[in-house]
N, C-alpha and C positions, 0 to 999 in steps of 0.2 A: 416527194423528197424522202419520206420515210421508206418508200419502196426502194429508192435508189440506194439508200444507206443499207437496207437489208440485203440487197443484191451484192453490194460491195463487201459486206461482212461475210456473206455466203461464199463469195469468190476467195476471200482471204482464208477462210476455213478450209475450203476445198483444195487450195493449192498444195499445202503440205500433204493432204491425203493423197492427191494425185501423184505428187512427187514420191511419197512413200510407196505407192503401187509400182512406180517405175523402179525404185530401188529393189523391190522384191524380185524384179525380173533380171537383176544383175547376177551373173554367176561369177563370184570372186575366184573360183578355182579354174576358170576357163584358161586355156593356154594363151589365148590372145591377150589376156590381162596379165598373167604371171610371167610369160616367157618373152624375152626380148629377141628371141631367135627366129620365130616363125613370122613370115610376112603375110600369110593368108591361110585359109582352111585348105586350099589346094596344096600349099607347101607342106602342111602337116601330113596330109595323105601321102605325098611323095616320100616323105621320110619313113612313114610306117610301111610303105610298100617295099622298102629296101630289106626289111626283115622277113624271116621265115620262122614260124612256130609250129612244131609238130611233136608227136610222142615217140618215145623209143619203141622198138619192135614189140616189146612185151607190154606196152601201154602204161608203164609205171613211172617214167621219168619224162618231164617236159624238156624239150631241146629247143633253144632259141638261137637262131643264127642272126646275130646283130651286126649290121654294117653301117659304116659312116664314121663321123667324128664322135668324140666322147659324149657330147650332149645328145646327139641323135641316138646313140646306142642305149644310153640310159632312158631316154624318152620311150624308145621302142619297148623296152621291158616294162616300164611303168604303165604304158597305155594298153599294150596287148595282154598284159596279165594284171590289169587294174584290180579286179576283185580279190585275186589271190594275194597281191602285194599288200593291199589294205588290211585284209584279215590277218596275214602273217605278221606284218610289222607292228600294227596297232596292238596286237595281243602280247607280243614279246616286250614291247616298250612298256606297257602297263606293268608287266611282271618285273622288269628291270627297275622301274621306279619303286616298287615295293622293297627291292633289295637295297637300293642306294638312297631311298627315302625322299629325296627332293630333286626336282628337275634341274635346279641351278648347278648342281654338281656336274651334270652332263655338259652344260653350257661352258663351265669353267674348263673342263678337260678338253672339249673341242677347241676352245680358244688357245690352249697350250699347244695342241697338235696341229692346228690349222696352218701355221707358217711352214710346216714341213710336208704337208700333203701336196703332191704334184697337182698342178692346175687341171690336168685332164680328168682326174678323179673327182675334183670339186665340180667340174662341168657335168660329169656323168651323174653325180648325186643330184644336181639341179634337174637334169633331164628326167631322172627317175621320179623325183618328187612332183614335177609338173605333169608327167604322163600319168602317174598314179593318183593325182589330185590329193596329195598328202602334204602336211606342213613340212617345210624345208628343215626345220629344227629336228623333227622326228627322224628324218633320214640321216641327218648329220649325227645325231646322238647315238643312233643304233650302230653306226659304222665306227664309233670309237669304243663301243661296248667291249669288244674282245681285248683291247688294250687295257681298259679298266679292270677287266676280270683277271688279267695276268699281272697287273701292277702290284708289287709288294706293298706299296704305300697305302693301298686301299684299306689295309688293316688299321692304320692309324686314323684314317678318316672315319671309318666305321666305329672305332673305339670312342672317338669324341662324340659322334652322333648318339651312340648307345648311352654314354654318360648323360648327355642332354635329355635323353628320353627316359632316364631313370629306370633302367631295367626292362626295356622293351624286349620281347622274346626274340631270340636269334633265329634267323631263317635257316632252314635245314638243307639248303642247297648252295653250291658254290659254282662259279663260272670259270674257275681256273682249269687249265688243261694239263693232261699228262699223257701224251700220245706215244705211239711207237711207229718206227719207219725202218725199212731195210730194203736193200737191193740185192738181187741174185743174178749174177752174171751168167751167160750161157753155159760156162763150164760147170756150173753147180746144178743145172736143171736136167731133168730126164728127157726133155723134148728139144733142148737147144735154144729155147726162148730166153729172153732177158726180162725177168719179172721184177717189178718194183712195187712194194707194198706200203700203203699209207693207212695206218689205223688211227682213227680220230676218236679219242676217248674224251668227250666233252659233253656232259650230261644235259645239254640244253633240251633234248627231246622230253626230258622228265618234267620240264616246267614250261614248255612252249609248244607251238604247232609246227616248228621247222620241219620235222620229219614228214609232215603231211604235204610239204611243198618242195620236193627235190627238183632241182633245175640244173641243167648243163647249158651254160651260155657259151656258144662258139662266137668269140669276138673276131670280126674281120675289120681291123682298124684302117684308117687312112694312112697312119704312120705306125710302123712296128710289125710284129710277127703275129699271125693268126694263132689263136689258142682256145682251149676249152677250159673254162672255169667251172669246176665241179662243186656246186653248192646248193643254194636254195633261193626261192623266189624272193626278190627284193634285197638280196645281199650281194653287193657289187664287189666286195673284197674277196681275196683268194686265200683259201687254206689248203685246197687240193686242186691240182690242175696239171695240164700238159700242153706244150705248144707245138707248132708245126715242125719245129726243128728237133723234136724228141726230148726236150728238157722237161723233167717232171719235178713236182713240188712235194715236199714232205716236211712238216714242222712239228715241234713239240716244245712245251714249256720246259724251262731248265732252271728250277729253283727261283729264289727271290733275293739276289744279292743286294747289298746296300746301295749300289750305284744305279739302281733302276730309276727311270725317269719317264715322264710323258712328253718331254720336249724333244720329239724326234718323229721319224716317219712311222706311222702305224704299220705294224707287221702285215696286215691284210693288203695294204697298198704297196708295200715293198715287194710282196710276192706277185702282185699284178705287174710291177715293173720287170720282175724276173721273167714272167711269161711273155711280156710284150717286147723285151729288148735283149734276150739272151739267145745266142746261137750256139753256145758251147759253155762248158763249165768255167772257163776263164771269165766270160761275161757275167756268170752268176756270182763268182767270187768278187768281181769288181763292184757289182751293184750292191751286194750285201755289205761289203766291207767299207764302202765309201758313203753309205747312207747313215745319217745320225741314228745311232742305236737307241732303243727305249728299254724294253724289258729283256730278260735273258731267255734266249731261245736256242734250241738245237735244231739243225736241219739235216735231212738226207736228200741230196739232189743228184740227179743222174742225167746222162746224155745218151740217148738211144743210138746215136750215130757211131759212138765209140764203144758203147757198152760199159762205160765207166760210172762209178758212183763215188760220192764223197760225203763225209760227215763234217758239219760245221758247228762250232759254238760261237754265238754272237751275243755280246751284251754291250753296254754303253762304252766300255773301254777296250774291248779286245775282240779279235776275230781269229779263231783257231781252226785249222784245216787238218783233217785226217783222211788219208786216201784209203780206198778199198784194200783190205788185207793188211792194214796197218794197226798195230796195237794203239789203243786210245787211252791215255791217262790224263785226268784233269781233276785237281783237288782230291776229293774223296771218291771219284768215279774211276772205274777201270773196266775197259772192254777188251777182252783178249782178241788177238788177231785171228781172223778167219779169211782164208784165201778167197779173193774175188767177191767179197761181201762187205758192204757198208751197212752199219746198223746202229740203232740207239733207241731207247724207250724206257717205259715204266718198269717192266720186268726184265731187267738187263741180264741177270744171271740165267734165268730160264731161256731167254732169247738166245744167248750165246750157246747154251747147251743144245737147244733144238737145231739151230742153224749149223752147228758143227756135226751133229749126229747124222743129219739127213742129206749131206752133200751128195749131189748127183741124182737124187731121187725126187727133187721138187718137180711137180707138175701143177697145172692150173687147179685141178681138182684137189690135190693135196693141200695146196695153199689155202683154198677156200674152205675146205671141210675139216682140216686138221690144224694147220699152222696158225692161222688167224684166230680161231676159237680158243687156242691155248694161250694167246698173248693179250687178249682184250681185257679191259677193266669192266666193272659193273656199269660204268658211264659210257660204254661203247655206243657211239652215235652214227658213225659212218665208216665204211671201209672202201678203199679204192685199190685195185690192182691195175697197174699199167704194163703194157708191152710197148715201150717207147720206140723200138726200132720199127714197129709196124703201125704205130699210132692207134693202138687198141686200148679200150678202157672197160673194166668191169667194176661196177659200183653197187653198194647196197646201203640202205639207211634203216634205222630202227623202225619197225612197223607201227609201234605205239609206245606209250610212255613207260611201260613196264618191261619192254623187250630190249634185247641187245641187237645191234645191227648184224652181228655175226650170225644170228639165227635166221636172217632174211635171205631169200634168193638174190642172186646177183643179176643186174641188168647189164647186158653187153652193148657197148656203143662203139661203132666203127668210125673213129674220127677221120681216118684217111679218106673214107668214102664221102663223108659229109663235106670235107674240104674240096674234094674233087668236083662235087656237084654244086658247090656254093657259087 
């Protein structure tokens, strides 16, 4: 009798131990647990086999050709570049938390913007998180970070937090952007090419590892236009890019008017829409003007098929268009007319002078070695030169935290060839 009770007690004790061992074998990050999309391990392999990952000819930039629906393309990036995505996103997220102090602020901002984010990008973020085995909230929060950095209201939030913390030291870095963009029609160049320049002055390389993980994602969607998103591993939004129709992206922050809000389409996903659904500049204007605005931005967009460029100003309440060669006046800003040129940026007076002086002498080498270095800020992080008629790209990134992107050699990417072979 005593032996039976002992065995019963032993069994009762061993059961939770055995169950605990079983729990230890559960992988909560496995796609079969997290993802409602995949039906089997074979299905996952089929999705991954749709993608192609390789290096640029100089070995400096990863190029991912992602095919399928939005979830599949996000999953392909997350799974095929898992280690890089984890290292890059976790590092920058921890730094972002130091700037904004508490995670709940990111959750609040994401909830404000979530109703305006097209479902396909929500699906793509889910795929990225599942493929990279990262928390979904981390992916969500990082993709609204650019909007938080540009939002003028962040000053009020930070002021309140500072008061609560009674004099905590101010961080010495800022995520706000002040970029430059310009287009040079064939009539202005020495070789007859159509060059479009995108200067990204956004000093994230000084406080993150983004510059270590450049990535060009060539998206071939089931719906929409194929495009190249010129960015970094783990970042699905677009700030630089070109699509198969020769539409190019260029954006820049444009002050902090009182009407800025976070209740709108995040700029990085608005520009993804431009890449995916614009065949001409009329499409670009329609997409930008009809989407609920958030912060104040300037854009220089071009169409390689027509050789046209346009400068836009977009904030919550207005959308203003300036054609190439048209004088641009807005509030306290003035950009003199330069024939066949659209432009805007941080050093506006210097830009206007340089672009007017060198008409007819622009070449790729001059743009790379003289023009861009003259116009970048100390926060210069990335530069892109497009030839949208031929679907050619030249891109560089800062090589380390103390360097300017303008000092780095350019990587050439032949998008036309990639699309032909895709």
